[in-house]
N, C-alpha and C positions, 0 to 999 in steps of 0.2 A: 591281217594278212600277216604272216610269220617270215621274214628275211631270212632265207634260204642260203644266203650268201657265206656265211659263216660255218656253216654246218661242214663236218668231214665227210669225204667219199666213204661208200661203204665198204670199197677195199680198203681204208685206213683205218675204220674201225674193225674190221676184221682182223687185221695186222695187229693192232693194238692190243685184241682180244688176244689173240696167241701169243704174241709175246709176253705180256701180263702172264699170262699162265707159267710162262716160263722163267720168270723174273724171280725162283726162290729157288737157291741152293738144292733143297730137298727135291721139290719137282725135276729138277734137270738130274739128279741121279735116278730118280724112278725112271725117266725117261729112257737113260741109258740102260738100267736094269731090264726095262721091258722089251727094248730095243735089241738086246742079247739073245733072247729067247722066241721062241715063238707063242709063248703066251705064259703068263702068271695069274696068278689068284692073290688076293692081298696078302695073305700070311705069307706067302713065298717074300714080299715085298718089307713085310713088317720083319722076318728074320733075317733081310739082307739089311736093312737099315735100323735096326734094334730100337726102334720107336712104338709106340703105342698103336695098337689095332686102328684104334679111331683116328688118330692125325694122318696117318697112311691112309686111311679112307676117304678124308676131307680133301687132302692134295690130290689122291687120284679123281675125285671128284671133279676137283677145279680143269684137271686134263682132260677130262672126258668131255667135259661142258665147253671148252675151248675147241674139240675136236680134233686133239692130239692124240687122244688115245679112245679104243673102242672097247665099249663093256658088253659082254654078252652075260646074262644069268643062266647057269648050268647048276645042275644040283650035284652034288652039295655045293659046289664052290662057283662063283662067279669067275668068270674070265677078262683079263683084261689084256690088250694087245696093245703096241706102238702102231698109231696108222702112220705108215711110211709115205704115202700119196699126201697125206695130210702136212708131212715134215717138210716134203720135198715143195710142195708148193710155199710153203711158208718161205723156204729159202729163197725161193726165186721171187715172192714178193718181198721179201727183204732186200734182196739184191736190187731190186727195181727201184725200191725207197731209198737205197743209197746212190745209185746211178742219179736218181733225180734230184737227187741233194747237191749232187757233184753237180750236175750241168746247172741247177739254179746259182750258186755260185759263180760259175763261171759268166753266165749271166749279168750277174749282179757287180762281179769286178768290170767287166765291160762298159758296163750304163754310168760306172762312176767317173767321173772327170777329177784330175788332178787341182789341188786349189782350192775346192768347192770348202 
């Protein structure tokens, strides 16, 4: 039987996956580009960033897989949109994470005795 005591909660994995998707300057720029428009195709992002289409496609794929961008294949071009609900959820999860760290720090400091 496996010990699940060290397995992170699902919310931690979800937060980590989304933060990882944003942990690249190009993907941050893509998110800002998408957020400023109702919808974009890959070509629009390519023109904005002056990167190869294959590079932009890979970055978009990572953002879609993380659930931060929606993708809808439409003829003749596929459409990408920033998922504002997902971004708001990420903001809440990250705020909760920071607050839990701050709370843990306070508890740890109270538990420490001087002179140990």
